[in-house]
N, C-alpha and C positions, 0 to 999 in steps of 0.2 A: 617482422610482421608477416602475416599470412592472409591469403585471400582464399576463401572456400569458393570453388567454382560454382557450386550448387546455389549459393545465395549471395555471393559477391561481398560478403562481409569481411572487414578487416579484423584480424585478431593478433594480439601480442602475446608471446610466451612470457609469463610473468613469474614462473617458477617451475620447479620439478615435482615437489611433494606439497600437498595441502599443509602439512604441519609447519612449513617454513614460510607460509604466506601470512602477511598481516594486512588487512584492508586499509587503504589510505583514506577512504571516505565511505561511511556505511550507507550512503545513499546511491552507491554504484551497484551494478550488476555483479553478482559473484562470478568468478571465473569458473570455467568448466574443466574438470579434471579428466583428462583422457588417459585411460590405462591400456597397456598392451599385455594380453594374457597368452601365454604359450604353454600348452599341456597343463593348464591349471595353475601356472606360476606366473606372477607378475614380473615382466621383464623390462618394463619402462613406464613412465608416466610424464605428463607435463600439464601445466595449467595454461589455458588459453582464455584471454580476457578480450571481450568484444570492444572494438574501437569504432568511433563514428566521427564525422566531421561536418562542418557547415561553412559555406562560403559567406564571408562578411566583406562586401565590396570587392576589393582585389586580393584579399587574403583568405586563407582557409584555416579555420579553428579546428584542431583535432583534440579528442577527449575520449576517455573511457565511457562507455554507454551507461547512463543512469538507470536505476530501477524505478519505474514510475510508482509503484506501491510504496517504496521507501520515501520517495519525494513527497507523496501525499501525506504519509504518516509524519514525516518531518515537519511539514507545513502545519499540520494539526497540532502537533506537540509544541511547536514554538508559539502558536496562537493561544494554546491552553496555559502555557507557562505565563504568558502575558496576562491572561484573564485571571489566573490565580493571584498574581501580584496586585492587580487592580482590586480584586475583591478583598484581599487581605489589608491593603493599605487604605483604601478609600470607602469601603463599606463595612468596616469592623466597627460596631457601636462602642467598643472599648477604646478605640483610637480616633474615631471621627464622628462628629455630630451628623445625624442624618435627616432630622425633621426640620424643615425650613420654618415651621410655625413656632418652634421653640428657640431657634437660634438667635443670639445677639447680634449676629452680623447683619449687614444689608441683605434683606430677604430676596430681593430680585437677583443680586449678584450671587448669593448663595445658591438659589435655585438654578441659575445658569451654570454654575460650576458643577453641581451634582448631575445635572442633565448631560453635561459634556462626558462626566465619568461614566454615566450609564450607557452613552453612545459608545465610548471606547470599549466598554466591557462587552456589550452586545456584538460589536464588530469582531472582537477576538473570539467570543464563544461561537458565533455563527461560522467564522472561518474554520474553527476547530471542528464543528459538527459536520459541515459539508466536506471538508477534506478527509475526515476520518471515515465517513460514510462512503465516499468515492473510492478510498483505498480498498475497502472490502469489496465493493463492486468491481473494481479493476481486477483484483486478484481472482475473484469468482469467474469473470469472463475469460481471463487469460488461462484459467485452469481447464476450461472445457476443451477437450480434444476436438479436432475437426470432424471426426466421424461419430461423435457422441450423440445419442438419441435419448431424451428424457420422456418417459411415459407417464401420462396423467390419466388416471381412471375417473371417468365421469359416472358415478353410480346412479345419478338420477336419469341418465340417458342410456346406461348400460353399454357405454362405448369407452374407448381408450384413444386419447389424443397423443400424437407423436410430435415432439418438438426437436428440431435439429439445433445445431450450435447457434445460428442466426436468430431462430425463433426464441431460444432461451434467453439470449442476450437482450432481445427486445420486449419480450412479453411476460417472462417469468419474474415475479417480484424478487428482490434481493433476499428477503426473508426466506422464500422458498428455496432459492439457490443455496443458501447457507444451510438450511434444514434438510434438504433432500438431495439436491444435485451434487454439492461438494462431498457429502459423506459417501455417495455412491462412487464418485470419481476416485476419491482417495481411499476408499474402503475403511472409513473410520466410523465411530459412533456418532450420534446426532448431539449437537451442543445444547439442546433446549432444557436439559437438566442442570445445566451449569449456572453458577450464581450470576454470571455476567449476562445471561440470556435476557432477563427482564430489562436490563439496562440497554441492551442492544435493540430491543423492541422500541424502547423510548427514543433512541438515537434515530431509528428510521422515521418515527413520527415527527420528531423535531425537524428533521431534514425535509420531510414533505411539507411541514408547516411553513418553512422558509421558501421552498421552491414553488409551491402551489398556493400561495396566499390568495384568498379569494377577494378581499376588500381591503382597502387602505386603512379603514377605520378598525379593523380587526387586529389588535396588537396584544391581546391577552396572552398569546404564546410566549412572549418575552418573559413573562413572569416565572416560567418554568426554569429559566436560567439562573434564578436566584435560589432555587431549591438546594437542599443539602447534597443530593446525590448527582448534581449536574456534571461534576468531574468524573464520576464513575460512569456516567452515561457516555460521555465523550471518550473515555478510555476504553469502552467496551469494544471498539473496532479492533484495536490492538490485541485485545483478549481473544476475539473470534479468530484472527489470523494465527495467533499463538496456538490456539486449540488444534487447528488443523496442521500446523507446522510441526508441533511436538509429536503428534501421532504419526505424521508422515516421515519425520526424521528418524524416529525410533525404528520404523520399518525399513530404513536405509533407501528411501525412494525420493530423496531430495532432487529438486529440479530448479532451473534458473529463475522461476517466478518468485521464490522466497527471498526477501530482502535481508541484508545484514541487520537491520534495524530491529528485527524480531529476535534474532539469536546470533551473536557473533562468534559462536563456536565454529570449529572447522567442519561444518556440515557443507560439503561441497556437491554441486551437481556432478555426477560421475557418468562417463560414457565409456563403453568398451567397443564402440564402433568406428574408431579412428581409422580412416583410409587415406594413406599419403597421396593416393592418385587423385583425390578430390581437392587437394591443397597445393597452392602455388606460393613459393616463397618470393616476396616482393621487396624485401628489405629488412632492416633491423633498427633498433632503437637509436643507435648512435650515428648510423650513416643515412638514415631516412630511406625513402623509397629508391631502391636500386633498379627495380623493374616497375613498369606501369601496371598497377592493379586494374583488373576489370571492374568498373564501378557501375 
């Protein structure tokens, strides 16, 4: 285990070469591959994976650091899997009667059962929508460098607004981050010509409908969840992230933001700036901490 003096984070050497590494859980952060280059020749490498811990009463739980984008996508995918099962098994006219007016069952009991099914379905869909949207928003905000400035031309005023990282995170819509900020940061094309873009616009609308509901009597937005394209809408978040990941990875500019969940190929964040003077050996996997790390 190692502790960077600059940030105090614990890291574990989990391998030498990326080709020999297999992720134990795709929700975790990828290890960073540090390479040593001398006279243009690679003379050594190692994979360092972040470790974190949390105190629970009188014990300390240690674990590899999760990737929050991956966690959110995983939550969304599990919720959508549940929603698909409910839709297929409980709302399929070929398998289940839907109209309480024509049922031969007790109509009150029938209506109660179907209402519970609808609530289960909406619960799963809304979990999927919010988690998927938040995954894209998280990736967008994490991708913004500390010194990045976003310029917005106000043609009506003939002026230009400058937004720093904090202002972008707070005031620029996710749609504009995905359409303008991320393509500039990652030097990619814009995604608005892709098939998933119209679905992503709906995803943003559906998310806003949930978060910014104006009145308790306005429940019409639930009906969109029963449209044929709802699962494409919910899946558009992963498509957006893959869009930037694929162009980013092809240019060999991978970084720790990208989750395994998007692509589990051996695209590792690579650093050539390893400096042994900034690292302190504090123990190993089998003997634990042999020296006290600065926390």
